[in-house]
Each structure stands twice: as C-alpha cells, then as structure tokens.
C-alpha positions as CSV (number, residue, x, y, z in Angstrom):
1,M,142.6,188.2,66.3
2,V,142.8,190.2,62.7
3,G,144.2,193.7,63.2
4,A,143.1,196.9,62.0
5,E,145.6,197.1,59.1
6,E,144.8,193.4,58.1
7,T,141.1,194.3,57.7
8,R,141.9,197.1,55.9
9,A,143.9,195.2,53.4
10,G,141.6,192.6,53.1
11,Q,139.0,195.2,52.3
12,D,141.3,196.6,49.8
13,R,141.9,193.4,48.3
14,V,138.2,192.6,47.9
15,R,137.6,195.9,46.3
16,S,140.4,195.4,43.6
17,L,138.8,192.1,42.6
18,L,135.5,193.4,42.1
19,A,136.7,195.8,40.2
20,Q,138.0,193.4,37.9
21,M,134.9,191.5,38.1
22,T,132.5,191.3,34.8
23,L,128.8,191.4,35.8
24,R,128.2,187.6,35.5
25,E,130.8,186.7,37.7
26,K,129.5,189.1,40.4
27,A,125.9,187.4,39.8
28,G,127.5,184.0,40.4
29,Q,129.0,185.0,43.8
30,M,125.3,185.9,45.0
31,T,124.5,182.5,43.6
32,Q,124.3,179.4,46.1
33,V,123.3,175.7,45.4
34,T,122.9,173.0,46.7
35,I,125.6,170.1,46.8
36,H,123.2,167.6,44.5
37,T,123.6,169.9,41.9
38,V,126.9,169.0,41.1
39,C,127.1,165.6,42.4
40,D,126.7,162.2,39.8
41,P,123.1,161.8,39.2
42,A,124.0,158.0,39.8
43,M,124.4,158.5,43.6
44,G,121.9,156.5,46.0
45,P,121.2,158.0,49.0
46,Q,123.6,155.7,51.2
47,D,126.6,156.7,49.0
48,A,129.3,159.4,50.2
49,A,128.9,162.1,48.0
50,R,130.7,161.5,44.3
51,L,131.0,164.9,42.5
52,D,130.5,165.0,39.1
53,P,133.1,166.9,37.6
54,E,130.9,168.7,34.3
55,R,128.3,169.5,36.8
56,L,130.7,171.0,39.4
57,R,132.9,172.7,36.0
58,R,129.3,174.3,34.7
59,A,128.0,175.8,38.2
60,V,131.6,176.9,39.5
61,V,133.5,177.7,36.6
62,D,130.7,178.9,33.7
63,F,128.6,180.0,36.2
64,G,130.7,181.4,38.6
65,V,128.5,180.0,42.0
66,G,129.5,181.6,45.0
67,S,128.6,179.1,47.4
68,I,127.8,175.5,48.1
69,L,125.7,173.9,50.8
70,N,124.1,171.0,52.0
71,V,125.3,167.3,52.0
72,A,124.3,164.6,49.5
73,G,123.7,160.7,50.7
74,R,125.4,159.6,53.8
75,P,126.6,161.8,55.9
76,L,130.8,162.4,55.5
77,N,133.6,161.2,58.2
78,P,136.0,164.8,58.4
79,A,138.4,163.4,56.1
80,E,136.0,162.7,53.6
81,W,134.9,166.2,54.1
82,R,137.5,167.9,53.6
83,A,138.6,165.8,50.5
84,L,134.9,166.5,48.5
85,V,135.7,170.5,49.7
86,T,138.9,170.3,48.0
87,E,138.0,169.0,45.4
88,I,135.1,171.7,44.8
89,Q,138.0,174.7,45.9
90,E,140.7,173.3,43.2
91,M,138.4,173.9,40.4
92,A,137.1,177.2,41.9
93,T,140.8,178.6,42.0
94,G,142.5,176.9,39.5
95,E,139.8,176.9,36.7
96,T,138.2,180.4,36.8
97,R,139.4,183.6,35.6
98,L,140.2,185.0,39.3
99,G,140.3,182.4,41.3
100,I,137.4,182.9,43.5
101,P,137.3,180.1,46.2
102,I,133.4,179.3,46.8
103,V,132.4,179.4,51.2
104,Y,130.9,175.7,51.8
105,G,127.7,176.0,54.2
106,L,126.0,173.4,56.2
107,D,123.1,173.2,58.9
108,A,124.7,172.4,62.1
109,V,122.2,173.4,64.2
110,H,122.7,171.5,67.4
111,G,126.7,170.0,66.7
112,S,128.2,168.8,63.7
113,G,125.0,166.5,62.4
114,Y,126.0,165.8,58.8
115,T,129.7,164.7,60.0
116,R,130.0,160.9,60.6
117,G,131.4,160.9,64.3
118,G,131.2,164.6,64.7
119,T,129.5,165.7,68.1
120,L,126.0,166.4,68.5
121,F,123.9,168.5,71.4
122,P,120.9,168.9,72.6
123,H,119.3,171.1,70.7
124,N,118.6,175.0,71.6
125,L,115.6,174.5,73.5
126,N,117.3,171.9,75.9
127,L,120.1,174.4,76.4
128,A,118.1,176.8,77.2
129,A,116.6,175.1,79.9
130,S,119.9,174.8,81.4
131,W,120.0,178.2,82.1
132,R,123.9,178.6,81.1
133,E,125.8,180.6,78.6
134,D,129.2,178.6,78.9
135,L,127.6,175.0,78.0
136,V,125.8,177.2,74.7
137,R,128.9,179.2,74.4
138,E,131.4,176.0,74.5
139,A,128.9,173.8,72.3
140,A,128.7,176.1,69.6
141,R,132.8,176.5,69.7
142,I,132.8,172.6,69.6
143,T,130.6,172.4,66.9
144,A,132.6,175.3,65.1
145,E,135.8,173.6,65.2
146,E,133.9,170.2,63.8
147,L,132.9,172.2,61.0
148,A,136.4,173.7,60.8
149,E,138.0,169.8,60.8
150,C,135.7,168.8,57.9
151,G,136.6,172.5,56.0
152,V,133.0,174.0,56.5
153,P,133.4,177.6,57.0
154,W,129.9,178.4,57.4
155,N,127.2,177.3,59.5
156,F,123.8,177.9,59.6
157,A,123.0,178.5,63.0
158,P,122.6,179.9,65.4
159,V,118.2,180.0,65.7
160,L,117.5,183.4,67.0
161,D,114.1,183.7,66.9
162,V,111.9,183.8,70.0
163,G,109.5,181.0,70.4
164,R,105.9,182.4,71.2
165,Q,103.6,179.6,68.8
166,P,104.2,176.2,70.5
167,L,102.6,174.7,67.1
168,W,105.4,175.4,65.0
169,S,107.5,172.8,64.1
170,R,110.8,174.9,65.0
171,F,109.5,175.9,68.3
172,F,112.8,173.1,69.6
173,E,115.2,175.0,67.4
174,T,114.7,178.3,69.6
175,F,115.6,179.4,73.0
176,G,112.5,179.5,74.1
177,E,109.9,181.9,74.7
178,D,112.0,184.6,76.4
179,V,113.4,187.9,75.1
180,H,116.2,188.0,77.7
181,L,117.1,184.7,77.6
182,A,117.0,184.3,73.7
183,K,119.1,187.4,73.7
184,R,121.9,186.3,75.9
185,L,122.3,182.6,74.9
186,G,122.1,184.0,71.0
187,V,125.1,186.3,72.0
188,A,126.9,183.3,74.0
189,A,126.4,181.0,70.3
190,V,127.6,183.2,68.1
191,E,130.9,184.4,70.6
192,G,131.2,180.3,70.4
193,H,131.7,180.1,66.6
194,L,133.6,183.8,67.0
195,A,136.1,181.7,69.1
196,V,137.6,179.2,65.9
197,D,139.2,181.1,63.3
198,G,137.6,181.1,59.7
199,I,134.0,179.8,60.7
200,A,130.9,182.3,60.6
201,A,127.7,181.8,62.5
202,C,124.4,182.6,60.4
203,G,121.4,184.1,62.7
204,K,118.4,183.2,61.1
205,H,115.6,183.8,60.9
206,F,115.1,187.4,59.8
207,L,113.0,188.3,61.1
208,G,109.3,187.0,63.1
209,Y,109.3,183.5,61.4
210,S,108.6,181.8,64.9
211,A,105.0,183.4,65.2
212,P,102.8,182.0,62.3
213,A,99.6,182.7,63.5
214,T,98.4,179.3,62.3
215,G,101.3,177.5,63.8
216,R,102.3,176.1,60.5
217,D,105.9,176.2,59.2
218,R,106.8,179.6,56.4
219,T,103.0,180.9,56.8
220,T,101.8,184.5,57.7
221,A,102.5,186.1,60.9
222,W,100.6,188.9,61.8
223,I,103.0,191.0,64.0
224,P,102.3,194.6,65.2
225,E,105.4,197.0,64.6
226,N,105.6,197.4,68.8
227,R,105.5,193.5,69.0
228,L,107.9,192.8,66.5
229,R,110.4,195.3,67.9
230,D,110.4,194.3,72.0
231,V,109.5,190.8,71.0
232,F,111.6,189.5,68.1
233,L,113.9,191.7,66.9
234,P,116.0,192.4,70.3
235,P,118.3,188.3,70.0
236,F,119.4,190.1,66.3
237,R,120.0,193.6,67.4
238,A,122.3,191.9,70.2
239,A,123.9,189.0,67.6
240,I,124.9,191.7,65.2
241,E,126.6,193.6,68.1
242,A,128.5,190.7,68.9
243,G,130.0,190.6,65.7
244,V,127.9,187.8,63.8
245,Q,128.9,188.0,60.0
246,T,125.5,186.6,58.3
247,L,121.9,186.4,58.3
248,M,119.4,184.2,56.9
249,V,115.9,185.4,55.9
250,N,112.6,184.2,57.7
251,S,110.8,182.2,54.6
252,G,107.2,183.5,56.0
253,D,106.0,186.9,55.3
254,I,104.5,189.4,58.1
255,N,101.3,191.1,57.5
256,G,100.9,190.1,54.0
257,V,104.7,191.1,53.0
258,P,106.7,188.2,52.6
259,V,110.0,189.1,54.2
260,H,112.3,188.1,51.3
261,A,110.7,191.0,49.4
262,S,110.7,193.6,52.3
263,R,113.1,196.4,51.7
264,E,112.0,197.8,55.1
265,L,113.4,195.0,57.3
266,L,115.9,193.8,54.9
267,T,117.2,197.4,54.5
268,D,116.1,200.0,56.3
269,L,116.2,198.3,59.5
270,L,118.7,195.6,59.1
271,R,121.1,198.2,57.2
272,G,120.5,201.5,58.1
273,E,119.3,201.2,61.9
274,L,121.2,198.1,62.8
275,G,124.3,198.9,61.6
276,F,124.4,195.2,59.9
277,E,127.8,194.8,57.7
278,G,127.6,191.1,56.8
279,V,125.5,189.1,54.3
280,V,122.1,188.3,53.9
281,V,121.3,184.9,52.5
282,S,117.9,183.6,51.6
283,D,116.5,180.3,52.9
284,W,116.3,177.2,50.7
285,E,114.1,178.4,47.0
286,D,112.3,181.5,48.6
287,V,113.3,184.1,46.1
288,I,111.0,181.6,43.7
289,K,108.6,181.5,46.0
290,L,107.8,185.2,45.3
291,H,106.7,184.1,42.2
292,T,105.6,180.6,43.3
293,I,103.7,180.8,46.9
294,H,103.8,184.3,48.3
295,R,102.6,185.5,44.5
296,V,104.0,188.9,45.0
297,A,105.9,188.6,41.7
298,E,104.3,187.7,38.3
299,T,107.7,186.2,37.1
300,P,110.4,184.5,38.1
301,R,112.8,187.6,37.1
302,E,110.5,190.0,39.3
303,A,111.0,187.8,42.2
304,V,114.9,188.0,42.0
305,R,114.3,191.9,41.2
306,L,112.1,192.2,44.3
307,A,114.4,190.1,46.4
308,V,117.9,191.8,45.8
309,M,116.1,195.4,45.9
310,A,115.0,194.1,49.4
311,G,118.3,193.1,50.7
312,V,119.3,189.6,49.8
313,D,122.8,189.0,49.0
314,M,123.0,185.7,48.3
315,S,120.1,183.5,46.7
316,M,120.2,180.1,47.8
317,T,118.5,178.8,44.4
318,P,119.3,175.9,45.4
319,Y,118.8,173.5,42.6
320,D,119.0,175.7,39.3
321,L,121.5,178.7,37.7
322,D,119.2,180.5,36.0
323,F,119.4,183.1,38.7
324,V,122.9,184.0,37.4
325,D,120.9,184.7,34.3
326,Q,118.0,186.9,35.7
327,I,120.6,189.4,37.3
328,C,122.5,190.0,34.5
329,E,118.9,190.3,32.3
330,L,117.7,192.7,34.8
331,V,120.7,194.7,35.0
332,E,121.0,195.0,31.6
333,S,117.5,196.0,31.4
334,G,118.0,198.8,33.6
335,D,115.6,197.1,36.0
336,L,118.6,196.6,38.3
337,P,121.0,198.9,39.3
338,E,124.7,196.9,39.1
339,S,125.4,199.0,42.4
340,R,123.3,197.1,44.2
341,I,125.1,193.9,42.5
342,D,128.0,195.1,43.4
343,E,127.3,195.9,46.8
344,A,126.0,192.3,47.6
345,A,129.1,190.4,45.6
346,L,131.2,193.1,47.7
347,R,129.7,191.1,50.9
348,V,130.1,187.8,50.0
349,L,133.7,188.9,48.8
350,A,134.6,190.0,52.2
351,L,132.8,187.3,54.0
352,K,135.5,185.0,52.6
353,E,138.5,187.4,52.7
354,S,137.3,187.3,56.9
355,L,137.0,183.7,56.7
356,G,140.9,183.6,55.1
357,L,139.5,181.6,51.9
358,F,141.7,183.5,49.6
359,E,144.7,182.6,51.3
360,R,143.7,179.2,52.7
361,P,141.0,177.2,50.3
362,L,141.7,173.8,50.7
363,P,141.5,172.4,53.9
364,S,143.6,171.0,56.6
365,A,142.8,170.4,60.6
366,S,142.9,167.4,61.8
367,P,139.9,166.2,64.5
368,G,140.1,167.5,67.6
369,P,139.7,165.7,71.2
370,K,136.8,163.4,70.9
371,R,136.1,162.5,74.6
372,E,136.4,165.7,76.4
373,R,133.4,166.8,73.3
374,I,131.3,163.8,74.5
375,A,131.2,164.8,78.3
376,L,130.3,168.1,77.2
377,S,127.1,166.8,75.2
378,L,126.4,164.6,78.5
379,E,126.5,167.7,80.7
380,A,124.4,169.8,78.7
381,A,121.9,166.9,78.2
382,A,121.9,166.4,81.7
383,A,121.8,170.8,82.7
384,G,118.6,171.1,80.6
385,L,116.2,167.9,82.2
386,V,113.7,169.8,84.0
387,L,112.3,168.0,86.6
388,L,108.7,169.0,87.0
389,E,107.1,167.1,89.2
390,N,108.8,164.3,92.3
391,R,105.6,163.6,94.3
392,E,106.3,162.1,97.4
393,N,110.0,162.2,96.6
394,T,110.2,159.3,94.3
395,L,113.3,160.4,92.3
396,P,115.8,159.5,92.7
397,L,115.4,156.3,92.8
398,T,118.4,155.2,95.6
399,E,117.5,153.3,98.9
400,D,116.4,156.4,100.1
401,S,114.2,156.8,97.8
402,A,110.1,156.3,98.5
403,A,110.7,152.9,96.6
404,G,112.9,151.8,99.5
405,R,115.3,149.8,98.5
406,D,118.6,149.5,96.0
407,P,118.2,150.6,92.5
408,S,120.1,147.3,91.2
409,S,117.2,145.2,92.5
410,L,114.8,147.7,91.4
411,R,112.8,145.6,89.1
412,L,112.0,149.1,86.6
413,A,109.8,148.9,83.3
414,V,110.7,151.1,80.9
415,V,108.0,151.5,78.3
416,G,106.8,153.9,75.8
417,P,107.8,155.0,71.7
418,G,110.7,156.7,73.2
419,C,112.1,153.8,75.4
420,D,114.5,152.5,73.0
421,S,115.6,154.9,70.2
422,P,118.2,156.6,68.9
423,T,116.5,159.0,67.1
424,V,113.9,160.8,69.3
425,L,116.7,161.8,72.3
426,S,118.1,163.9,69.2
427,G,115.5,164.5,66.9
428,S,115.9,166.5,63.5
429,W,119.2,167.9,62.2
430,S,120.6,164.7,62.7
431,Q,122.6,162.6,60.4
432,T,119.6,163.4,58.1
433,W,117.4,166.5,57.7
434,Q,114.4,165.0,59.0
435,G,116.3,162.8,61.9
436,D,114.0,160.2,61.8
437,D,116.3,157.5,60.5
438,A,117.6,155.2,62.9
439,T,120.1,153.1,60.8
440,A,121.8,156.1,60.4
441,F,123.0,155.7,63.6
442,P,125.4,153.3,65.3
443,D,123.7,149.8,65.9
444,D,125.3,150.6,69.8
445,A,123.4,154.1,69.8
446,A,122.7,154.3,73.4
447,T,118.6,154.3,74.4
448,I,117.0,155.0,77.3
449,A,116.2,151.3,77.4
450,R,119.9,149.9,77.0
451,V,121.4,152.6,79.5
452,A,118.6,151.8,82.4
453,S,119.7,148.0,82.2
454,E,123.4,148.7,83.4
455,Y,122.0,149.8,86.9
456,F,118.3,148.3,87.0
457,D,116.4,145.0,86.4
458,T,114.4,146.1,83.5
459,T,111.6,144.4,82.2
460,P,109.1,145.8,79.2
461,Q,106.1,144.7,81.4
462,A,104.5,147.2,83.6
463,E,102.4,144.4,85.6
464,E,105.5,142.8,86.9
465,A,107.5,146.0,87.8
466,D,107.9,147.8,90.7
467,A,108.0,151.1,89.0
468,I,107.3,152.5,85.8
469,L,109.4,154.9,83.3
470,L,106.6,155.8,81.1
471,C,109.3,157.4,77.7
472,L,106.4,159.6,75.6
473,A,107.7,161.0,72.7
474,E,107.0,162.4,69.1
475,R,108.6,161.3,66.2
476,P,111.3,163.6,64.7
477,S,110.2,166.2,61.9
478,V,111.1,169.7,61.3
479,E,110.0,172.7,59.1
480,K,106.8,171.4,56.5
481,P,107.2,167.8,57.0
482,G,106.4,168.9,60.9
483,D,103.1,170.7,60.3
484,I,100.8,169.1,63.0
485,D,97.1,169.7,63.4
486,S,96.9,169.7,67.4
487,L,99.6,170.4,70.4
488,T,97.2,167.5,71.9
489,L,99.7,164.2,71.9
490,D,98.0,161.4,70.2
491,G,95.3,159.2,71.7
492,E,97.7,155.9,71.8
493,Q,99.7,157.2,74.3
494,Q,97.7,159.1,76.3
495,S,95.6,155.6,76.6
496,L,99.3,154.2,77.7
497,G,99.6,157.0,79.9
498,R,95.9,156.3,81.9
499,A,96.6,152.8,81.7
500,L,100.0,152.6,83.7
501,T,99.1,155.2,86.1
502,G,96.2,153.0,87.2
503,L,98.2,150.0,87.9
504,G,98.9,151.5,91.7
505,K,102.7,151.8,90.9
506,P,105.2,154.7,90.8
507,V,105.1,156.1,87.1
508,I,107.9,158.3,86.0
509,A,107.0,160.3,82.7
510,V,109.6,161.7,80.2
511,L,108.6,163.6,77.6
512,L,110.4,163.8,74.7
513,F,109.0,166.1,72.5
514,D,110.0,169.2,70.0
515,R,107.4,171.1,71.8
516,P,104.7,171.1,74.3
517,R,102.5,168.3,73.6
518,I,98.8,168.5,75.7
519,L,98.4,165.9,78.4
520,G,95.7,164.5,80.1
521,D,94.9,164.9,83.6
522,W,97.0,161.5,83.9
523,I,99.5,162.8,83.9
524,D,99.0,164.2,87.5
525,A,99.0,160.7,88.8
526,C,102.3,160.6,87.8
527,A,104.8,160.2,90.6
528,A,107.5,162.0,88.7
529,V,107.9,164.0,85.5
530,I,110.7,165.0,83.5
531,W,110.5,167.1,80.8
532,A,113.8,166.3,78.7
533,G,112.8,167.6,74.8
534,R,115.6,166.7,72.8
535,P,118.3,166.4,75.0
536,G,121.2,164.5,72.1
537,P,122.4,161.3,71.9
538,E,124.0,161.7,75.4
539,G,120.3,162.1,77.1
540,A,119.7,158.9,77.6
541,R,122.6,158.2,80.3
542,A,121.7,161.8,81.4
543,I,118.4,161.1,82.1
544,V,119.6,157.3,84.2
545,E,121.8,159.3,85.9
546,T,119.8,161.9,86.9
547,L,117.0,158.9,87.9
548,L,119.5,157.4,90.3
549,G,121.0,160.9,91.7
550,H,124.1,160.5,90.1
551,R,123.1,163.9,89.1
552,G,120.6,166.5,90.6
553,P,118.2,168.3,88.2
554,S,118.7,172.3,87.7
555,G,116.9,172.6,84.7
556,R,114.1,175.5,84.7
557,L,111.3,175.3,81.8
558,P,112.1,178.1,78.9
559,F,108.6,178.3,77.7
560,T,105.0,178.0,79.2
561,Y,103.8,174.2,79.5
562,P,100.0,174.8,78.6
563,R,97.5,172.7,80.1
564,H,94.6,173.0,77.0
565,P,94.8,173.5,73.2
566,G,93.5,176.9,73.4
567,E,95.4,178.5,76.4
568,L,98.5,179.6,74.5
569,V,99.8,182.3,76.4
570,S,103.3,183.6,77.1
571,Y,104.4,184.1,80.7
572,S,104.7,187.7,80.0
573,H,101.1,188.2,79.1
574,R,99.1,191.2,80.0
575,W,96.7,191.5,82.4
576,T,93.5,190.9,80.3
577,D,94.9,187.4,79.9
578,R,94.2,186.6,83.3
579,L,90.5,187.7,83.8
580,G,88.4,185.1,85.4
581,R,85.2,184.1,83.5
582,N,83.0,186.5,85.5
583,Y,83.6,189.4,82.7
584,G,86.5,190.4,85.2
585,L,83.4,192.4,87.3
586,E,84.5,190.9,91.1
587,K,85.4,194.0,92.8
588,D,88.5,193.1,93.8
589,Y,89.7,191.6,90.7
590,R,91.0,188.6,91.1
591,F,93.4,187.7,88.4
592,D,92.9,183.5,88.3
593,G,92.2,182.9,84.2
594,L,95.2,181.4,83.3
595,N,96.7,177.9,84.6
596,P,99.2,176.4,82.7
597,R,100.2,173.2,83.3
598,W,103.8,173.8,83.9
599,P,104.7,178.0,84.1
600,F,107.5,179.3,82.1
601,C,110.7,178.7,84.8
602,A,109.1,175.8,86.5
603,G,111.7,173.3,87.8
604,R,112.7,171.3,91.0
605,S,116.1,169.8,92.5
606,Y,116.6,167.5,95.0
607,A,117.9,169.6,97.4
608,E,116.5,173.2,96.6
609,G,118.9,176.4,97.2
610,M,117.2,179.4,99.1
611,V,116.4,183.2,98.3
612,V,118.1,184.8,101.5
613,A,118.0,188.6,100.2
614,L,117.2,190.8,97.5
615,E,118.4,193.9,97.2
616,V,117.8,196.8,94.1
617,E,119.5,199.8,93.5
618,V,118.9,202.5,90.8
619,A,121.2,205.7,89.4
620,G,119.2,207.1,86.6
621,Q,117.1,204.3,84.5
622,R,120.1,201.8,85.2
623,V,118.8,199.2,87.7
624,T,121.3,196.8,89.2
625,G,120.9,194.3,92.4
626,S,122.3,191.5,94.1
627,V,120.5,188.3,95.0
628,T,121.4,186.1,98.0
629,V,121.2,182.8,98.0
630,R,122.5,180.2,100.6
631,N,122.3,175.4,100.0
632,P,121.2,174.7,103.1
633,G,121.7,171.1,102.3
634,A,124.3,168.3,102.5
635,N,125.7,168.4,98.8
636,A,126.5,171.0,96.2
637,I,124.0,172.3,93.9
638,R,123.5,174.5,90.9
639,M,120.6,177.1,91.4
640,V,119.5,179.0,88.7
641,V,118.2,182.6,89.8
642,P,115.4,184.6,87.6
643,I,115.0,188.4,88.2
644,F,111.8,189.2,87.0
645,V,110.6,192.8,86.3
646,R,107.1,194.6,86.7
647,D,106.2,197.8,85.3
648,H,103.0,199.0,87.7
649,Y,101.3,200.9,85.4
650,A,102.7,202.5,81.6
651,S,100.6,204.3,79.1
652,V,101.1,201.1,76.7
653,A,99.4,197.8,78.6
654,P,102.4,196.3,80.8
655,P,103.2,192.7,81.2
656,V,102.3,190.9,84.2
657,E,106.2,190.6,84.3
658,R,108.9,189.9,81.7
659,L,112.5,188.2,82.8
660,G,114.7,191.3,83.3
661,A,118.2,189.5,84.1
662,F,119.4,185.7,85.4
663,V,122.1,184.3,86.9
664,S,123.1,180.3,87.1
665,T,125.6,180.0,90.2
666,E,126.9,176.5,91.9
667,L,126.4,176.2,95.6
668,E,128.8,174.3,97.7
669,P,127.2,172.3,101.0
670,G,126.1,175.1,103.4
671,E,127.5,177.6,101.2
672,E,125.6,181.1,100.9
673,R,126.7,183.9,98.0
674,R,125.6,186.7,96.8
675,V,125.4,187.4,93.2
676,D,125.2,190.2,91.4
677,F,122.9,191.3,88.3
678,E,121.9,194.0,85.7
679,V,118.5,194.4,84.6
680,D,118.3,194.8,81.4
681,P,116.6,198.4,79.7
682,E,114.2,196.3,77.6
683,S,112.6,194.2,80.2
684,M,111.4,197.8,81.5
685,G,110.3,199.7,78.7
686,F,108.5,199.3,75.3
687,H,108.9,200.3,71.7
688,D,105.5,202.9,70.5
689,D,105.5,205.5,67.4
690,D,108.1,207.1,68.8
691,G,110.9,204.7,69.4
692,F,111.4,203.4,72.3
693,R,111.2,204.4,75.9
694,I,111.2,203.8,79.8
695,E,108.6,205.6,81.5
696,P,109.3,206.8,85.1
697,G,107.3,205.3,87.9
698,A,107.0,202.1,89.9
699,F,108.7,199.2,89.6
700,S,109.0,195.7,91.4
701,A,111.6,192.6,90.8
702,R,111.1,189.4,91.8
703,V,113.1,186.6,92.6
704,F,110.8,183.7,93.4
705,D,108.6,185.0,96.9
706,K,111.3,187.6,97.4
707,V,109.9,190.9,96.1
708,Q,111.3,194.4,95.9
709,E,109.9,197.7,95.0
710,F,112.0,200.7,93.1
711,T,111.1,203.8,91.4
712,L,112.6,205.3,88.3
713,L,112.3,209.0,88.1
714,P,112.2,211.2,85.0
715,L,115.2,211.6,83.3
C-alpha cells in the first residue's frame, strides 16, 4: 500500500511535470488510440502484433499519445505482450521530451481473454448466479495478476451496469437485474483489482447504458431522475467509495442527451456529488459520434469541445490523431479553457503515477501458478450453474437417480448446437472480440460432448439413448453485432426441443445464452433444466460433474427469466404490474398478472437447506437481523440466503419487494448456523425531488417462506 507521504510526493511530481508541458503535450495525454494505428499495415489477422516504428513514433513522439489499447492480430502470450509494451515504452520514455510513459489498456472482462494461455472465468452474469463475493474478488485478482504479467496496467472492467433490459446484447456482462447484488459484486471486483499493485480497474459504463428502450446497443434510454438514482447509480457510487480509479462513459444517450456530452452527469453528478477524482475515458469513437451519430455537434471540433467540457478526460479516438490538434485549436481560439485541459491531463498523469509507471515503465512480471487459477475457474463455473427444474429427481445421474443405473452404463445422447462448441461456453471477449472463432481456441478445448464421453456412453442419436442432454445455445456476440430482433429462441432449436421431448425419454436441457431466450412450453416436458449462461472454458466439466452429482448445484438466477416476449418485468416491479386482466376490479385485488418462466433468485439443489428462524432488529433507520439455517441432509451444502425487504406503503409507489441483503454459507451435514445481515438502506428508501429518503412506517423482511414485520419510526 502507498503511504500518505508517498502519495503527496507523487502528487507533487505530476504537478511539477504538468507545469513543464506544452498545450500539445497535455492534449496528447488525453488521447487514446488502438494498437492497430501503430502496427505494420501488412500484418495479417493471425499474425502476432508487429509495430511499425514510424507509425509508433508519429503517435507517441509527434502527437504525445498518452494511452494505447486493444489487441491486433492473434492474442499474445505474456512474453509477447511484455515485449510489445516494452517496445512502446522505450520509445515513449526515451524519445519524447519529458519521457512520459503510456498506459496500456485491455478489455479483460472475464479473465485475460486477449492473452494466449490466459485464464478465462465465467462472465459476470454467471458469477452473479453464484451470489459469492469471494469468487468475484478472486477472479478479478487473478485477472489483474495476469494483466500485470503482460505489462498491461489498465483493465476496462468491471461492468457496473444493472441488467434491466434482457434484449440488450451486453446483458451477460452485468451482475444481473438487482441493485444490491450488483453493488456488492461490483465492489468485490474492484477490490480484487486493487489487491494487485500497478493495476487499475475501469468501472463501466457511466451511466444508464444497460437500459436502452429498444434493447439495441448504444441507443436511447428513457430514464427518469429517480429511477436513474435508485437503480443505475448505486453500483457506481459503491465502486467509487471502494477506490475504483477510472470510469468509462455510456455510449448512448439518456432522455435524448448523449452521456458523452452531459456535464450534468459527468461533472455535476460524478465529480461534484460523488467526489470521483479519477480518469473518465470515452468509449470507442464516442467523441466524434457526437457529430456523426448523435448529431448534437455540427462539426468534429464542436464534438470535442462538448465532450471535454462535459467531463471526458481521455478520448478513445481510436484510429486518428485529430483529437490533439482539435484540442489545441479550441484552446487557442478561446473556445476551451486551458484550465480544463490541465485538469484532464493531470488526472491522466496521476493515474500513471499511481500505477508506478514513472518508476517502472517496463514490465518484468513472470507468470504465476496456472493450476490454481484453472481450479478457481472451474469452481466459479460450477457455482454459477442454476438448476431450474429437476422433475422426479432426475439429477444427479447416479445409480440412485430416476435413470436407475450406473452413469458409465447410461447411454446419453449429447445433442444441440452447444454440445460440441468451445465458443458458446466462453462467449465474447474470448480470444477475439466476438468470441465466435473456434479456431482461436486450442484443438483439445473442452466441450460438453467431449467431457461427457469421459463418464457416459455417449451418442448423438437420441432414439438410441436412455436419456438426452440437449445443449441449447446462441452464437456468441456482443455490442452492435449482438443486436437481436426478438428474445424468442430460433425456430430450429425450438423444433428440436419439441421433437426430443416427444420421444418419451428424460431430456435434460442446458441453456447457454447471453440473455434469457424465450422457450416454448415444450421446456415443461424436460426432466431437468440447467441455466448455464456463459460459464467459461471450464464450464463443460462443471456441467458434467453437476450432472453426475460430483458437485451440488447452489446457484440462483440473478435475473427474471420471462415466459412471454412482452413480459419483461423486473422482480422489483410495482404492484400495478401484478394486477390481473379484470382491470384490477376484483374486490380482493388478486395480484396474479405476472407469470415468469422462472423468477429472480430461482434455483434448486440436490439437498435443500432449511430456514429455521428469521429475526429483525431496528435501531433508528438501521435494520439488522439474523437467519438461522440448517442442513438436514447427509452431505455438505452451500446455501444462498436472500433477504427481501418490502415497504408496505410510501408516498412514491413502492416496489413489491427488493433485495436488502444476502449471505452465502456452507453447512456441514446436520449443521445449524446463525448468520447475521444488515439491510442495505437503499433497499428501503427512494429518491425524489428532495433527494434520498426512507419514510417511517411498516416494513417486512422475507427469507423464502419466513416473514418478519418491523416498523421504522420517524427520526
């Protein structure tokens, strides 16, 4: 940890450096380009990145570019990454007037996906399904370590967006639809990065990116102020309080105002109210898009002025260097105050100082223990699997199961588009941006069919099988290429599901999707259903070991899985969403209007724990309590215990309930344990024109079927 004296000394150094810089050098520090701009143009897509000295010199020396990002060509191994970064840093520190190093950044959103041999973990939505902060924290720490081993000090992660629009192509990158869960897991991810010296996390995408009205990426979101603050802001506030050093901006617009041009959000809210002091970086080409796409700027020059005055410190240009000249022209013409440029450049320099780049610009770390990292990836993959259905205890497939035989003699048909594909397990940001190139994975990469063949007598012929493992999947995609027209799963897979369930054999469906895809009623005829999401390269083994009972499922859905295309309603909806079709005129107001396929927090286990007691204590507006849980079975289990809170009446229509706390605990056979919790105040209150408040009155806490009412008195 850096001490107070070292921090002050570092601040003095960067302020002294800033005082020596020309306007052009300061503008250069605010510029970020992709590695493609400094590579040999003759490079092929399967080549290792090869720098072009003249292109590199133009960017780093002539324009003083402060940051480079991305991968060009094939993924590099750690030694190749270190060599690449070293070549860049030697020019930046040896040939520029002030010797300022660049800061290199990558999208390592679920492990070091752009590193050959790097460890990939489940995507955030899967990690959220585990409800385990320890796994999120450790996965982030290992990712940071592997980036450090590559000489890359800046990770464009974690995603802190709350997943409230399941059509959105980046839904799987979120920690789900709940605010409290996203807050806690987002903080854990930041803490994991901070545990590694010389690595900066980047929370993204500030703010409201995950709620596009149409579901299409980078499009308009209509978000009232109170909803923005109640739902989408809390994870960012929590991450800032945890020490996140950088933030990336939402590429879309909120209520017609592009966030990259919103001083209200990027300065008044982020700097003034939240007190964020780090670097704000644009997303890909998003400054120029204020002119070309959003059309709020008549010229590229005006787009730069709007973004910088709004609060953008660094522009991911990413292909051209015009940003430097435009900054200089704007300042020289009096259209942009140089004090704002000083502010932005100082933040970039301070980031580099905090990462130790002035003292250690050249990377030197060596790879760490691979076996332990793979073991954690497997544990996380298994923990994030959600057993949604298990009719007649079909699973696990052991001699005691409904199949009634030893698994090695069970003839298992392994079918469906996800059965023999490594890409559908890892999804996007895996070796390539879209993650859909199977040739980028090792030839012996694990697939569900390959791992299943180690334990079962497998076949692709369903008619010849005793049971069927149906692996449904959508092609990996992300951002604009991932835009879809409907959540409904394609007709070919739906027809396959109907045909297989009509054979009269046990069908076990595995769902390998980026988001919930609408399934037909044939899914109700499946003997078992497992939501697997994007579990990562160890997902195949995790799935098969769960089928066998070697691992007990404990995951719970971090989102509401809809039954119908038009019923996209979060679990924390208002009571009006639940009224039946009789106009709400029933005298007893039967609230039966919603019927998701599987609700938020759904999940089964092979051995269920029990909630014995729920207790709640109130001190002012601080609500604490305890849950006593018991494992009545003969095997150890992990039990996720969600605590939901309901405000019975409020001056703003209250949600039906919200997650106020959760615990995840292991229980030995026969063990009974009391676990304590504290209710998140934000789950009991709301924002209005006067700010945040919690109104006194009647509340209740619920843990499964146990409910405890409590009262908050006026302060």
